[in-house]
KOLZA-270427 format. One record per residue (C-alpha): residue in one letter; x, y, z; chain; residue number from 1. Coordinates in steps of 0.05 Angstrom, whole numbers. Each point is the difference from the previous one (the first is absolute). Layout:
<sites>
<aa: a; xx: X; yy: Y; zz: Z; ch: A; i: NUM>
...
</sites>
This chain:
<sites>
<aa: m; xx: -176; yy: 320; zz: -165; ch: A; i: 1>
<aa: i; xx: 51; yy: 35; zz: 43; ch: A; i: 2>
<aa: l; xx: 59; yy: -33; zz: 33; ch: A; i: 3>
<aa: l; xx: 9; yy: 20; zz: 72; ch: A; i: 4>
<aa: f; xx: 63; yy: -23; zz: 33; ch: A; i: 5>
<aa: f; xx: 23; yy: 2; zz: 72; ch: A; i: 6>
<aa: a; xx: 69; yy: -21; zz: 25; ch: A; i: 7>
<aa: c; xx: 0; yy: 13; zz: 74; ch: A; i: 8>
<aa: a; xx: 46; yy: -30; zz: 52; ch: A; i: 9>
<aa: q; xx: -55; yy: -21; zz: 47; ch: A; i: 10>
<aa: t; xx: -26; yy: -62; zz: 32; ch: A; i: 11>
<aa: d; xx: -53; yy: -38; zz: -38; ch: A; i: 12>
<aa: a; xx: -58; yy: -20; zz: 44; ch: A; i: 13>
<aa: g; xx: -35; yy: -48; zz: -47; ch: A; i: 14>
<aa: f; xx: 46; yy: -60; zz: 8; ch: A; i: 15>
<aa: d; xx: 38; yy: -28; zz: 59; ch: A; i: 16>
<aa: t; xx: 73; yy: 13; zz: -18; ch: A; i: 17>
<aa: s; xx: 30; yy: -15; zz: 68; ch: A; i: 18>
<aa: a; xx: 44; yy: -59; zz: 16; ch: A; i: 19>
<aa: d; xx: -35; yy: -59; zz: 31; ch: A; i: 20>
<aa: d; xx: 15; yy: -66; zz: 34; ch: A; i: 21>
<aa: t; xx: 4; yy: -36; zz: -67; ch: A; i: 22>
<aa: g; xx: 67; yy: 31; zz: -16; ch: A; i: 23>
<aa: a; xx: -27; yy: 34; zz: -62; ch: A; i: 24>
<aa: t; xx: 48; yy: 51; zz: -30; ch: A; i: 25>
<aa: v; xx: -19; yy: 73; zz: 6; ch: A; i: 26>
<aa: a; xx: 31; yy: 37; zz: -58; ch: A; i: 27>
<aa: t; xx: 42; yy: 62; zz: 11; ch: A; i: 28>
<aa: v; xx: 6; yy: 27; zz: -70; ch: A; i: 29>
<aa: p; xx: 19; yy: 74; zz: 7; ch: A; i: 30>
<aa: f; xx: -51; yy: 53; zz: -18; ch: A; i: 31>
<aa: g; xx: 14; yy: 27; zz: -70; ch: A; i: 32>
<aa: a; xx: 32; yy: -65; zz: -25; ch: A; i: 33>
<aa: i; xx: -60; yy: -34; zz: -32; ch: A; i: 34>
<aa: l; xx: -53; yy: 31; zz: -44; ch: A; i: 35>
<aa: v; xx: -61; yy: -27; zz: -36; ch: A; i: 36>
<aa: n; xx: 26; yy: 4; zz: -71; ch: A; i: 37>
<aa: e; xx: -54; yy: -29; zz: -44; ch: A; i: 38>
<aa: v; xx: -69; yy: -32; zz: 9; ch: A; i: 39>
<aa: m; xx: -43; yy: -42; zz: -46; ch: A; i: 40>
<aa: f; xx: -70; yy: -1; zz: 30; ch: A; i: 41>
<aa: d; xx: -43; yy: -11; zz: -62; ch: A; i: 42>
<aa: p; xx: 32; yy: -50; zz: -49; ch: A; i: 43>
<aa: s; xx: -39; yy: -12; zz: -64; ch: A; i: 44>
<aa: l; xx: 30; yy: -63; zz: -30; ch: A; i: 45>
<aa: v; xx: -3; yy: -46; zz: 60; ch: A; i: 46>
<aa: d; xx: -45; yy: -10; zz: 61; ch: A; i: 47>
<aa: g; xx: -5; yy: 65; zz: 38; ch: A; i: 48>
<aa: d; xx: 21; yy: -30; zz: 67; ch: A; i: 49>
<aa: f; xx: 58; yy: -44; zz: -22; ch: A; i: 50>
<aa: g; xx: 27; yy: 53; zz: -49; ch: A; i: 51>
<aa: e; xx: 9; yy: 54; zz: 52; ch: A; i: 52>
<aa: w; xx: 70; yy: 18; zz: 23; ch: A; i: 53>
<aa: i; xx: 39; yy: 50; zz: 42; ch: A; i: 54>
<aa: e; xx: 71; yy: 22; zz: -13; ch: A; i: 55>
<aa: l; xx: 43; yy: 29; zz: 56; ch: A; i: 56>
<aa: r; xx: 66; yy: 36; zz: -14; ch: A; i: 57>
<aa: n; xx: 60; yy: 10; zz: 45; ch: A; i: 58>
<aa: v; xx: 20; yy: 73; zz: -9; ch: A; i: 59>
<aa: s; xx: 55; yy: -2; zz: 52; ch: A; i: 60>
<aa: d; xx: 75; yy: -12; zz: -8; ch: A; i: 61>
<aa: d; xx: -3; yy: -63; zz: 42; ch: A; i: 62>
<aa: a; xx: -29; yy: -69; zz: -10; ch: A; i: 63>
<aa: v; xx: -62; yy: -13; zz: 42; ch: A; i: 64>
<aa: d; xx: -37; yy: -64; zz: 19; ch: A; i: 65>
<aa: l; xx: -76; yy: 3; zz: 0; ch: A; i: 66>
<aa: e; xx: -9; yy: -59; zz: 47; ch: A; i: 67>
<aa: g; xx: -52; yy: 23; zz: 51; ch: A; i: 68>
<aa: v; xx: -27; yy: 57; zz: -42; ch: A; i: 69>
<aa: i; xx: -76; yy: 5; zz: -2; ch: A; i: 70>
<aa: l; xx: -42; yy: 20; zz: -60; ch: A; i: 71>
<aa: q; xx: -73; yy: 19; zz: 9; ch: A; i: 72>
<aa: d; xx: -57; yy: 28; zz: -41; ch: A; i: 73>
<aa: d; xx: -66; yy: 31; zz: 23; ch: A; i: 74>
<aa: d; xx: -44; yy: -61; zz: -6; ch: A; i: 75>
<aa: a; xx: 42; yy: -61; zz: 17; ch: A; i: 76>
<aa: a; xx: 41; yy: -25; zz: 58; ch: A; i: 77>
<aa: g; xx: 68; yy: 12; zz: -31; ch: A; i: 78>
<aa: f; xx: 60; yy: -46; zz: 4; ch: A; i: 79>
<aa: l; xx: 68; yy: -6; zz: 33; ch: A; i: 80>
<aa: i; xx: 60; yy: -16; zz: -44; ch: A; i: 81>
<aa: e; xx: 26; yy: -65; zz: 29; ch: A; i: 82>
<aa: g; xx: 71; yy: -21; zz: -16; ch: A; i: 83>
<aa: s; xx: 57; yy: 40; zz: -29; ch: A; i: 84>
<aa: l; xx: -17; yy: 46; zz: -59; ch: A; i: 85>
<aa: p; xx: 63; yy: 41; zz: -14; ch: A; i: 86>
<aa: v; xx: -3; yy: 61; zz: -45; ch: A; i: 87>
<aa: p; xx: 67; yy: 30; zz: -24; ch: A; i: 88>
<aa: p; xx: 10; yy: 75; zz: -5; ch: A; i: 89>
<aa: g; xx: -43; yy: 25; zz: -58; ch: A; i: 90>
<aa: g; xx: -32; yy: -69; zz: -6; ch: A; i: 91>
<aa: m; xx: -72; yy: -20; zz: -3; ch: A; i: 92>
<aa: v; xx: -44; yy: -58; zz: 23; ch: A; i: 93>
<aa: v; xx: -67; yy: -20; zz: -28; ch: A; i: 94>
<aa: l; xx: -54; yy: -28; zz: 45; ch: A; i: 95>
<aa: g; xx: -64; yy: -32; zz: -24; ch: A; i: 96>
<aa: p; xx: -53; yy: -52; zz: 17; ch: A; i: 97>
<aa: s; xx: 26; yy: -51; zz: -50; ch: A; i: 98>
<aa: a; xx: 71; yy: -21; zz: -21; ch: A; i: 99>
<aa: d; xx: -30; yy: -40; zz: -58; ch: A; i: 100>
<aa: s; xx: 16; yy: 39; zz: -63; ch: A; i: 101>
<aa: a; xx: -56; yy: -36; zz: -37; ch: A; i: 102>
<aa: v; xx: -52; yy: 35; zz: 43; ch: A; i: 103>
<aa: n; xx: 35; yy: 64; zz: 24; ch: A; i: 104>
<aa: g; xx: 12; yy: 32; zz: -68; ch: A; i: 105>
<aa: g; xx: 69; yy: -28; zz: -14; ch: A; i: 106>
<aa: i; xx: 41; yy: 34; zz: 54; ch: A; i: 107>
<aa: p; xx: 52; yy: -24; zz: 49; ch: A; i: 108>
<aa: i; xx: -25; yy: 7; zz: 72; ch: A; i: 109>
<aa: d; xx: 53; yy: 7; zz: 54; ch: A; i: 110>
<aa: y; xx: -49; yy: -10; zz: 57; ch: A; i: 111>
<aa: p; xx: -69; yy: -32; zz: -7; ch: A; i: 112>
<aa: y; xx: -53; yy: 17; zz: 52; ch: A; i: 113>
<aa: s; xx: -69; yy: -28; zz: 14; ch: A; i: 114>
<aa: i; xx: -53; yy: 26; zz: -47; ch: A; i: 115>
<aa: d; xx: -43; yy: 17; zz: 61; ch: A; i: 116>
<aa: a; xx: 56; yy: 41; zz: 34; ch: A; i: 117>
<aa: v; xx: 0; yy: 59; zz: -47; ch: A; i: 118>
<aa: k; xx: -52; yy: 15; zz: -54; ch: A; i: 119>
<aa: l; xx: 13; yy: 64; zz: -37; ch: A; i: 120>
<aa: g; xx: -63; yy: 40; zz: -16; ch: A; i: 121>
<aa: n; xx: -8; yy: 22; zz: -73; ch: A; i: 122>
<aa: e; xx: -39; yy: 62; zz: 20; ch: A; i: 123>
<aa: g; xx: 45; yy: 20; zz: 57; ch: A; i: 124>
<aa: d; xx: 40; yy: -28; zz: 58; ch: A; i: 125>
<aa: t; xx: 57; yy: 14; zz: 47; ch: A; i: 126>
<aa: l; xx: 63; yy: -42; zz: 2; ch: A; i: 127>
<aa: t; xx: 43; yy: 7; zz: 62; ch: A; i: 128>
<aa: v; xx: 71; yy: -27; zz: 13; ch: A; i: 129>
<aa: v; xx: 19; yy: -7; zz: 74; ch: A; i: 130>
<aa: s; xx: 67; yy: -18; zz: 32; ch: A; i: 131>
<aa: g; xx: 8; yy: -8; zz: 74; ch: A; i: 132>
<aa: g; xx: -63; yy: 40; zz: 14; ch: A; i: 133>
<aa: v; xx: 22; yy: 57; zz: -45; ch: A; i: 134>
<aa: t; xx: -37; yy: 17; zz: -65; ch: A; i: 135>
<aa: l; xx: 52; yy: 1; zz: -55; ch: A; i: 136>
<aa: d; xx: -47; yy: 20; zz: -56; ch: A; i: 137>
<aa: t; xx: -74; yy: 6; zz: -15; ch: A; i: 138>
<aa: f; xx: -30; yy: 3; zz: -70; ch: A; i: 139>
<aa: t; xx: -73; yy: 20; zz: -9; ch: A; i: 140>
<aa: w; xx: -39; yy: 3; zz: -66; ch: A; i: 141>
<aa: d; xx: -72; yy: 21; zz: -14; ch: A; i: 142>
<aa: a; xx: -30; yy: -13; zz: -69; ch: A; i: 143>
<aa: t; xx: -54; yy: 53; zz: 10; ch: A; i: 144>
<aa: v; xx: 51; yy: 56; zz: -10; ch: A; i: 145>
<aa: f; xx: 58; yy: -32; zz: -38; ch: A; i: 146>
<aa: t; xx: -6; yy: -36; zz: -67; ch: A; i: 147>
<aa: v; xx: 26; yy: -72; zz: 4; ch: A; i: 148>
<aa: a; xx: 3; yy: -50; zz: -56; ch: A; i: 149>
<aa: e; xx: -16; yy: -73; zz: 3; ch: A; i: 150>
<aa: g; xx: 61; yy: -42; zz: -12; ch: A; i: 151>
<aa: t; xx: 48; yy: 57; zz: 17; ch: A; i: 152>
<aa: a; xx: 43; yy: 6; zz: 62; ch: A; i: 153>
<aa: l; xx: 11; yy: 66; zz: 37; ch: A; i: 154>
<aa: q; xx: 74; yy: 14; zz: 5; ch: A; i: 155>
<aa: l; xx: 44; yy: 47; zz: 40; ch: A; i: 156>
<aa: s; xx: 46; yy: 45; zz: -40; ch: A; i: 157>
<aa: p; xx: 70; yy: -29; zz: 2; ch: A; i: 158>
<aa: t; xx: 27; yy: 69; zz: 20; ch: A; i: 159>
<aa: v; xx: -39; yy: -2; zz: 66; ch: A; i: 160>
<aa: s; xx: 35; yy: -32; zz: 59; ch: A; i: 161>
<aa: d; xx: -26; yy: 37; zz: 60; ch: A; i: 162>
<aa: p; xx: -60; yy: -23; zz: 41; ch: A; i: 163>
<aa: d; xx: -26; yy: 71; zz: 3; ch: A; i: 164>
<aa: d; xx: 10; yy: 15; zz: -74; ch: A; i: 165>
<aa: n; xx: -39; yy: -61; zz: -21; ch: A; i: 166>
<aa: d; xx: -62; yy: 30; zz: 33; ch: A; i: 167>
<aa: a; xx: -7; yy: 46; zz: -60; ch: A; i: 168>
<aa: v; xx: -52; yy: -20; zz: -53; ch: A; i: 169>
<aa: g; xx: 50; yy: 20; zz: -54; ch: A; i: 170>
<aa: a; xx: 50; yy: -51; zz: 25; ch: A; i: 171>
<aa: w; xx: -45; yy: -56; zz: -27; ch: A; i: 172>
<aa: c; xx: -23; yy: -19; zz: -70; ch: A; i: 173>
<aa: l; xx: -30; yy: -57; zz: -40; ch: A; i: 174>
<aa: a; xx: 50; yy: -52; zz: -25; ch: A; i: 175>
<aa: t; xx: 11; yy: -6; zz: -75; ch: A; i: 176>
<aa: a; xx: 45; yy: -61; zz: -8; ch: A; i: 177>
<aa: a; xx: -32; yy: -68; zz: -12; ch: A; i: 178>
<aa: y; xx: 18; yy: -61; zz: 42; ch: A; i: 179>
<aa: g; xx: -19; yy: -73; zz: -2; ch: A; i: 180>
<aa: g; xx: -65; yy: -10; zz: -38; ch: A; i: 181>
<aa: g; xx: -7; yy: 74; zz: -18; ch: A; i: 182>
<aa: d; xx: -24; yy: 40; zz: 60; ch: A; i: 183>
<aa: l; xx: 41; yy: 63; zz: 13; ch: A; i: 184>
<aa: g; xx: 52; yy: 6; zz: 55; ch: A; i: 185>
<aa: t; xx: 72; yy: -14; zz: 18; ch: A; i: 186>
<aa: p; xx: -2; yy: -52; zz: 56; ch: A; i: 187>
<aa: g; xx: 71; yy: -13; zz: 25; ch: A; i: 188>
<aa: a; xx: 30; yy: 51; zz: -48; ch: A; i: 189>
<aa: a; xx: 12; yy: 75; zz: 0; ch: A; i: 190>
<aa: n; xx: -61; yy: 43; zz: -11; ch: A; i: 191>
<aa: g; xx: -7; yy: 43; zz: -61; ch: A; i: 192>
<aa: a; xx: 2; yy: 76; zz: 5; ch: A; i: 193>
<aa: c; xx: -62; yy: 38; zz: 22; ch: A; i: 194>
<aa: k; xx: -12; yy: 58; zz: -48; ch: A; i: 195>
</sites>
């Protein structure tokens, strides 16, 4: 499987990100501040849906608040982050469909979302992060051309902090550290080096 990544400052047409009469917050996280940092799309030790998770990293020098940010994948409706979700400089947040560590693989979830909002495909998918109508980062994987391992997260090299540089296949690798019940990844912690 090959990892194809796109980080373009463009409007996302798949989800209504405009302000509306409900007073919903439209995020204005600056382009280049937030990257998809790690993704578990095929856990092996817990239910495949509830054990999925997404980690975002703030690579900027300033704190950002993800309230109003939208996450989408190819097959589901996506979700809007409602309520304040601050991320300090260099910090990470973990989002997943269950905050219950008994069913999610034993990890702390900073923001739970509906299991129907984002379902990450094991054989391939595209994850998009949108702020104020601007695509901050897009992460695409395809198992037909890149080898993935069940129970192993894909992680961004900790040396990569630019939304263009994280498009490179070599910027990503399989996690090697165990978490929770024994799947591999570093949810909420620094990623290991990609060799």
